[in-house]
C-alpha positions as CSV (number, residue, x, y, z in Angstrom):
1,X,13.9,65.4,21.1
2,X,16.0,68.2,22.5
3,X,17.0,69.8,19.3
4,X,20.6,69.6,20.5
5,X,23.3,67.7,18.6
6,X,24.1,64.3,20.1
7,X,27.9,64.4,19.7
8,X,28.3,61.6,22.2
9,X,26.4,59.2,19.9
10,X,28.6,59.9,16.8
11,X,30.0,56.9,15.0
12,X,33.6,57.5,16.0
13,X,32.8,57.7,19.7
14,X,30.4,54.8,19.6
15,X,33.1,52.6,18.0
16,X,35.7,53.7,20.5
17,X,33.3,53.0,23.4
18,X,32.6,49.5,21.9
19,X,36.3,48.7,21.5
20,X,37.0,49.8,25.1
21,X,34.0,47.7,26.4
22,X,35.2,44.6,24.5
23,X,38.7,45.0,25.9
24,X,37.4,45.6,29.4
25,X,35.2,42.5,29.3
26,X,38.2,40.5,28.2
27,X,40.3,42.0,31.1
28,X,37.5,41.2,33.6
29,X,37.5,37.5,32.5
30,X,41.3,37.3,32.7
31,X,41.4,38.8,36.2
32,X,38.8,36.4,37.4
33,X,40.5,33.4,35.9
34,X,43.9,34.4,37.2
35,X,42.6,35.0,40.7
36,X,41.2,31.4,40.8
37,X,37.6,32.4,40.7
38,X,35.2,29.4,40.3
39,X,31.8,29.7,38.8
40,X,29.0,29.9,39.8
41,X,28.6,31.3,43.3
42,X,26.1,29.5,45.6
43,X,22.5,30.4,44.8
44,X,22.0,31.9,48.3
45,X,25.0,34.3,48.0
46,X,26.4,36.4,45.3
47,X,30.1,36.8,44.8
48,X,31.1,40.5,44.7
49,X,33.9,41.8,42.5
50,X,34.8,45.5,42.2
51,X,37.1,46.8,39.5
52,X,38.8,50.2,39.5
53,X,39.7,51.2,36.0
54,X,41.5,54.0,34.3
55,X,40.6,54.7,30.7
56,X,42.3,56.8,28.1
57,X,40.8,60.2,27.4
58,X,40.4,59.1,23.8
59,X,36.8,59.2,24.9
60,X,36.9,62.9,25.9
61,X,33.3,64.1,25.9
62,X,32.0,64.0,29.6
63,X,28.6,62.8,28.5
64,X,30.2,60.0,26.5
65,X,32.4,59.1,29.4
66,X,29.4,58.9,31.8
67,X,27.4,56.8,29.2
68,X,30.4,54.5,28.7
69,X,30.8,53.8,32.5
70,X,27.0,53.3,32.8
71,X,27.1,50.9,29.9
72,X,30.0,49.0,31.3
73,X,28.3,48.8,34.7
74,X,25.1,47.6,33.2
75,X,26.7,45.0,30.9
76,X,28.8,43.7,33.9
77,X,25.9,43.4,36.3
78,X,23.1,42.4,34.0
79,X,24.9,40.4,31.4
80,X,24.5,36.6,30.9
81,X,27.8,35.9,32.5
82,X,27.0,37.8,35.7
83,X,23.6,36.1,35.9
84,X,25.0,32.6,35.3
85,X,27.9,33.1,37.7
86,X,25.8,34.8,40.4
87,X,28.2,37.7,40.4
88,X,27.7,41.3,41.5
89,X,30.3,43.1,39.4
90,X,31.0,46.8,40.1
91,X,33.2,49.3,38.4
92,X,34.7,52.6,39.5
93,X,36.4,54.4,36.7
94,X,38.1,57.5,35.7
95,X,39.6,58.9,32.5
96,X,43.2,60.2,32.4
97,X,45.7,61.3,29.8
98,X,48.8,59.3,29.0
99,X,50.8,62.0,30.9
100,X,48.6,61.5,34.0
101,X,48.8,57.7,33.8
102,X,51.9,56.5,31.9
103,X,50.7,52.8,31.9
104,X,48.2,53.8,29.3
105,X,51.2,54.0,26.9
106,X,52.1,50.3,27.5
107,X,50.3,49.0,24.4
108,X,52.1,51.7,22.3
109,X,55.4,50.6,23.8
110,X,54.7,46.9,23.1
111,X,53.7,47.6,19.5
112,X,56.8,49.7,19.1
113,X,59.0,46.9,20.4
114,X,57.4,44.4,18.0
115,X,57.8,46.8,15.1
116,X,61.4,47.5,16.2
117,X,62.2,43.7,16.3
118,X,60.6,42.9,13.0
119,X,63.1,41.5,10.5
120,X,61.8,43.9,7.8
121,X,61.9,47.0,9.9
122,X,63.8,49.9,8.4
123,X,65.7,51.4,11.3
124,X,67.6,54.5,10.7
125,X,68.5,55.3,14.3
126,X,67.3,52.4,16.5
127,X,66.5,53.6,20.1
128,X,67.6,50.2,21.5
129,X,69.9,47.5,20.3
130,X,67.9,45.4,17.8
131,X,69.1,42.0,19.1
132,X,68.2,42.9,22.7
133,X,64.7,44.0,21.6
134,X,64.3,40.9,19.4
135,X,65.2,38.7,22.4
136,X,62.8,40.6,24.7
137,X,60.0,40.3,22.1
138,X,60.7,36.6,21.7
139,X,60.6,36.0,25.4
140,X,57.3,37.9,25.7
141,X,55.9,35.9,22.7
142,X,56.9,32.6,24.3
143,X,55.5,33.5,27.7
144,X,52.1,34.6,26.3
145,X,51.9,31.5,24.0
146,X,48.5,31.1,22.4
147,X,47.1,34.1,24.3
148,X,49.1,36.4,22.0
149,X,47.9,37.2,18.5
150,X,50.4,38.9,16.3
151,X,49.1,40.6,13.2
152,X,52.0,40.9,10.8
153,X,50.6,43.0,8.0
154,X,50.1,46.7,7.2
155,X,47.4,48.7,9.1
156,X,45.6,49.8,5.9
157,X,43.1,46.9,6.2
158,X,39.4,47.4,6.4
159,X,38.4,47.9,10.1
160,X,35.8,45.3,11.0
161,X,33.5,47.7,12.8
162,X,33.8,50.8,10.6
163,X,34.2,49.3,7.2
164,X,36.9,51.9,6.5
165,X,40.6,51.8,6.4
166,X,42.5,53.2,9.4
167,X,43.6,56.2,7.3
168,X,40.0,57.1,6.2
């Protein structure tokens, strides 16, 4: 015990780190499958994969950032998947704001397009022609197929990890 507060271990930061880690694990599997990787590597030689990742500064505490990267590296290299696949997985990561890395806003833009295209949307001053956005959303939805899960309900549901609503 240090007698110091452990802000990095607070519930909110732990949940964010967990959600980032789950998303990152999914991204790793998608990259490997799209690159044609075949499992497992021969027993006498490990396949090596290095990921460079930029994470949002939603995780802002430097200690939490360091623990998050260490946790990702450990789960990548010591997890059941890496052991089964005989993979050496490495990660180099940094944290940036949306202003420093605009692609971090892509999820927000996609959510905005889906909301804009929704038939029940109440648009006072649409920022783009509604029919164009609907066509773009439809094309994206068809291209993603079963890989896209659209949740068409209010965001005041109970969050599965926190047990609270988003507004709480």
